Steps between C-alpha positions, in 0.01 A plus 500: 500500500638835398356806671621845406549810716584319827534783755601297798560134567651282758524169681237467766350216714696262712836613363428865613369373831818290564283187528599327172642149518663285234253441226286801576349688214633844411211742484517831300264793515512806296300795347482606135334776305302438186563754221293805571328500157363150579281656787287678247358214304185302529646228717700534818849349480573199713585599865695205621741241351553181707732218408631183664840357436623765556254624757451862413211747554486832321234753573428803279587822695140611554396164644815490718416840645146392579620185679774703700247756598275221634780370712559180297801332674632336189499819290637706786809290551628591150593852612672381817738250357868498599699670219667179383170333423395752239559369143342795317508850655437793274485873599118466514543191719715705737229760508252235598727381782538857614116539555448155659412647841237728339300191386437377850225561751437333837149337433600349169832360623329349813215360299713360212784349708263341768257403232764310299631338824135392575469357155815290563342377827184399313707302256672324794155404645377375179804286431478369862146361425627235260774230477857652519764395249866597518430766237209624696723529813741703306227723378359545852847606630528743208168654570583528879831681409310744288230565776775594749693710248196689385408578860849614602561709177156652522549611861843646415349698212209610712712618793815643321399574143780277385518145372782251551456207257779272625398346825738517798501148589401256227542189709217632725263512211607153375450362860159669515407346168584151628308539823196612300542207253471274811216690650315761308351651824843626587459781244194652667673650806746677278222646283313620808815646655562706196142608486533623855830675422337696215225607739760621753735676258456860394570515127745753348318469165232754390131427482507509121772434237628785287325421172619816351860386524412175309292692253789751427748211454264309274457810283873544467518139381230565241654824384849345475375226289282728278800719433718198417234372255449839321881557473532164331205543254 
């Protein structure tokens, strides 16, 4: 799959979290911009391109902005990667990283991160209802690690306005995953503890994200590509 005008792209997922093991997939996430002229036709251009082998997800810039403004954890992590994990980083991508804090707000971060963590717990419960294979045990451990990571990262973002993707103690997460794989009920106290922590923490994030900052950046992207198109015609 060839996608033009990639603005920012990097390695995300377990590699970024420091939780990868031998044989782990390498996940990539990025944003691209469709040629501005294509926005004026009868049909809207495709907003996402997803492939496996390699595992890569690319969102069109407008869709990515909507996801990030909604607090989507997966979209958000793209602009908080360690420098060495970026594979494509354009000047417009640097501008996007520069406004990353403006895209956040307290309620959406809390709802999104706790919401995703709760989804992981529901998956654990559903898997626990049937027979457990070795593959199922591995998946349960993986979902448990994601639950704990989402809770921890969401609370950090909520309380400090910053996001650290690489976990401090990877072994703690792997051990937690194994405990939950043996007994799914072990995940619930962790989820409840983080729910209480959110309740007791005063957020540093504003009540609403700065949509104007996202809109301004998006218009610069559109103007840049329009100028490039007309100059080449």
